[in-house]
C-alpha positions as CSV (number, residue, x, y, z in Angstrom):
1,M,57.8,-11.1,47.5
2,F,58.4,-12.3,44.2
3,L,54.8,-14.6,44.3
4,L,53.2,-11.5,45.3
5,V,54.3,-9.5,42.2
6,Q,53.4,-12.2,40.0
7,L,49.8,-12.6,41.6
8,C,49.3,-8.8,41.3
9,C,50.5,-9.0,37.6
10,I,48.2,-12.0,36.9
11,L,45.3,-10.0,38.7
12,Q,45.7,-7.2,36.2
13,V,45.9,-9.2,33.3
14,T,42.8,-11.1,34.3
15,I,40.8,-8.2,34.9
16,T,42.1,-6.3,32.0
17,L,40.8,-9.4,29.3
18,L,37.4,-9.4,31.4
19,L,37.0,-5.9,30.8
20,N,37.6,-6.2,27.0
21,I,35.1,-9.6,27.3
22,M,32.3,-7.9,29.3
23,P,29.9,-5.5,27.5
24,Q,30.5,-1.7,27.5
25,S,27.5,-0.4,26.7
26,A,23.5,-1.5,25.8
27,N,24.3,-2.2,22.0
28,D,27.1,-4.4,23.4
29,I,24.5,-6.4,25.3
30,D,22.2,-6.6,22.1
31,E,25.1,-8.1,19.4
32,L,26.1,-10.7,22.4
33,E,22.2,-11.5,22.7
34,E,22.1,-12.1,18.8
35,E,25.2,-14.1,18.7
36,L,23.6,-16.0,21.1
37,L,21.0,-17.2,18.7
38,S,21.4,-21.0,18.0
39,K,21.7,-22.5,14.5
40,S,18.1,-24.1,14.9
41,E,16.5,-20.8,16.0
42,I,17.5,-19.1,12.8
43,K,16.5,-21.8,11.0
44,R,13.0,-21.8,12.3
45,E,12.8,-18.4,11.6
46,M,13.7,-18.1,8.2
47,H,11.3,-21.5,8.0
48,R,8.5,-19.0,9.0
49,L,9.6,-16.2,7.3
50,Q,9.7,-18.5,4.0
51,D,6.0,-19.6,4.8
52,F,4.6,-16.1,5.4
53,G,6.4,-15.1,2.0
54,L,4.6,-17.8,0.0
55,V,1.2,-16.8,1.6
56,I,2.5,-13.3,-0.1
57,V,3.4,-15.0,-3.4
58,K,0.1,-17.0,-3.8
59,M,-2.1,-13.9,-3.7
60,S,-3.6,-12.7,-6.3
61,K,-2.3,-9.3,-7.9
62,H,-5.2,-7.6,-6.9
63,Q,-4.7,-8.7,-3.3
64,R,-1.1,-8.2,-3.4
65,S,-1.7,-4.3,-4.1
66,K,-3.3,-3.5,-1.3
67,L,-0.5,-4.7,0.7
68,P,2.2,-2.3,1.8
69,L,5.4,-4.1,0.1
70,T,8.7,-2.4,-0.6
71,D,9.7,-2.1,-4.1
72,E,12.3,-4.6,-3.8
73,L,9.3,-6.9,-2.4
74,K,7.1,-5.7,-5.3
75,A,10.0,-6.7,-8.2
76,S,10.4,-10.3,-6.3
77,M,6.4,-11.1,-6.7
78,V,6.6,-10.1,-10.2
79,L,9.7,-12.3,-10.8
80,A,7.4,-14.9,-8.7
81,D,4.2,-14.6,-11.3
82,K,6.6,-15.5,-13.7
83,I,8.1,-18.6,-12.6
84,A,5.3,-20.3,-10.5
85,N,4.9,-23.2,-12.6
86,K,8.6,-24.1,-11.6
87,H,8.7,-25.7,-8.8
88,E,12.3,-25.6,-8.1
89,A,12.9,-21.8,-8.9
90,L,9.8,-20.9,-7.1
91,R,11.4,-22.4,-4.2
92,R,14.7,-20.6,-4.4
93,H,12.8,-17.4,-5.1
94,V,10.7,-17.6,-1.8
95,R,14.0,-18.2,0.2
96,H,15.5,-15.0,-1.5
97,I,11.9,-13.4,-0.4
98,A,12.7,-14.4,3.0
99,K,15.6,-12.6,3.3
100,I,14.2,-9.2,2.2
101,L,11.5,-10.0,4.8
102,A,14.0,-10.6,7.0
103,E,15.2,-6.9,6.6
104,T,11.2,-5.6,6.4
105,D,8.8,-4.4,9.0
106,L,6.4,-7.0,8.9
107,E,3.9,-5.4,11.2
108,P,2.2,-3.3,8.6
109,I,1.8,-6.3,6.3
110,K,0.6,-8.7,8.7
111,Q,-2.3,-5.8,9.5
112,A,-3.1,-5.4,6.1
113,M,-3.2,-9.2,5.4
114,D,-5.2,-9.3,8.3
115,V,-7.8,-6.7,7.7
116,M,-8.3,-8.3,4.1
117,A,-9.0,-11.9,5.8
118,N,-11.4,-9.9,8.6
119,K,-13.2,-8.3,5.4
120,H,-16.1,-11.1,5.1
121,Q,-16.3,-10.8,8.8
122,Q,-16.9,-7.8,8.8
123,E,-19.4,-7.6,5.5
124,S,-21.3,-10.4,7.6
125,A,-21.5,-8.5,10.5
126,K,-22.9,-5.5,8.7
127,F,-25.5,-7.6,7.1
128,D,-26.7,-8.6,10.3
129,K,-27.1,-4.9,11.7
130,L,-29.0,-4.0,8.2
131,E,-31.8,-7.2,8.9
132,K,-32.0,-6.0,12.4
133,I,-32.7,-2.5,11.4
134,H,-34.9,-3.6,8.9
135,D,-36.8,-5.8,10.8
136,E,-37.4,-3.1,13.6
137,L,-38.4,-0.7,11.1
138,I,-41.6,-3.1,10.1
139,T,-42.5,-4.0,13.7
140,Q,-42.2,-0.9,15.2
141,G,-42.6,1.6,12.5
142,N,-42.8,5.3,13.3
143,D,-40.5,5.8,16.3
144,N,-37.7,4.0,14.7
145,I,-38.1,5.5,11.3
146,E,-37.6,9.0,13.1
147,D,-34.5,8.0,15.1
148,L,-33.2,6.3,11.5
149,L,-33.8,9.6,9.8
150,A,-31.7,11.7,12.7
151,Q,-28.8,9.3,12.1
152,C,-29.0,9.2,8.3
153,E,-29.3,12.4,6.9
154,T,-29.0,11.0,3.6
155,M,-32.7,9.5,3.2
156,E,-36.1,10.4,2.1
157,R,-38.3,10.6,4.8
158,Q,-40.9,10.1,2.2
159,K,-39.5,7.4,0.2
160,L,-38.7,5.7,3.7
161,R,-42.2,5.9,4.8
162,Q,-43.5,4.7,1.7
163,L,-41.1,1.5,1.9
164,V,-41.9,0.7,5.1
165,R,-45.2,1.0,4.9
166,Q,-45.3,-1.4,1.7
167,A,-43.1,-4.1,3.0
168,K,-45.6,-4.0,6.7
169,K,-48.4,-4.5,4.2
170,E,-46.3,-7.6,2.4
171,H,-45.2,-8.9,6.4
172,K,-49.1,-9.3,7.3
173,E,-49.9,-10.8,4.3
174,E,-46.6,-13.4,5.5
175,K,-44.5,-13.1,1.9
176,V,-41.5,-11.6,1.2
177,G,-42.0,-9.9,-1.6
178,K,-40.5,-6.9,-3.9
179,H,-40.8,-4.0,-1.3
180,Y,-39.8,-6.2,1.4
181,R,-36.2,-6.1,-1.0
182,D,-36.5,-2.9,-2.1
183,L,-36.6,-1.4,2.0
184,F,-33.4,-3.8,2.3
185,A,-31.7,-2.3,-1.0
186,Y,-32.5,1.1,0.3
187,L,-31.1,0.7,4.0
188,K,-27.8,-0.6,2.3
189,E,-27.5,2.3,0.2
190,H,-27.8,4.7,2.8
191,V,-27.0,3.2,6.7
192,I,-23.4,4.2,7.1
193,F,-21.4,2.0,9.7
194,N,-18.7,3.2,11.9
């Protein structure tokens, strides 16, 4: 009997301890997962943030102005520009920037950086499309002119026909001249891509 009472007491204490240790809500579970991050994982994440911060620091002021940075990050970037030639000070400051970035939503910044990086590719694709339209206008003529005029309302019918006719003439003579370039410049000015 005495053993049974002791066993019951031990079970009650054990259950109480388990209930205190076990997470009670989803927030408690999140806190446990945060605590389970190893020191190495935390260091790797900070190194990634430092590298990301260094990339932002090395951008020109004009490029940085296009990024959606917080006021605190903007102030840090101004200071980073001042100490850019002091290696050790810049290294410490980049660590500070990484701490700020850890508290910031990085997705909008990354998206803005991707847009800036892809701008060259977008310009190349636009140039290729313009070149294709240009060549089709010269080779196929009137049907394409009407289609293009329907798409681009800012173009003048007479000027476009004149440029195409003169560029065709140059094309038949197998020389790329002034009118060929003028047609391309006119298309570049008026054709809008989505």
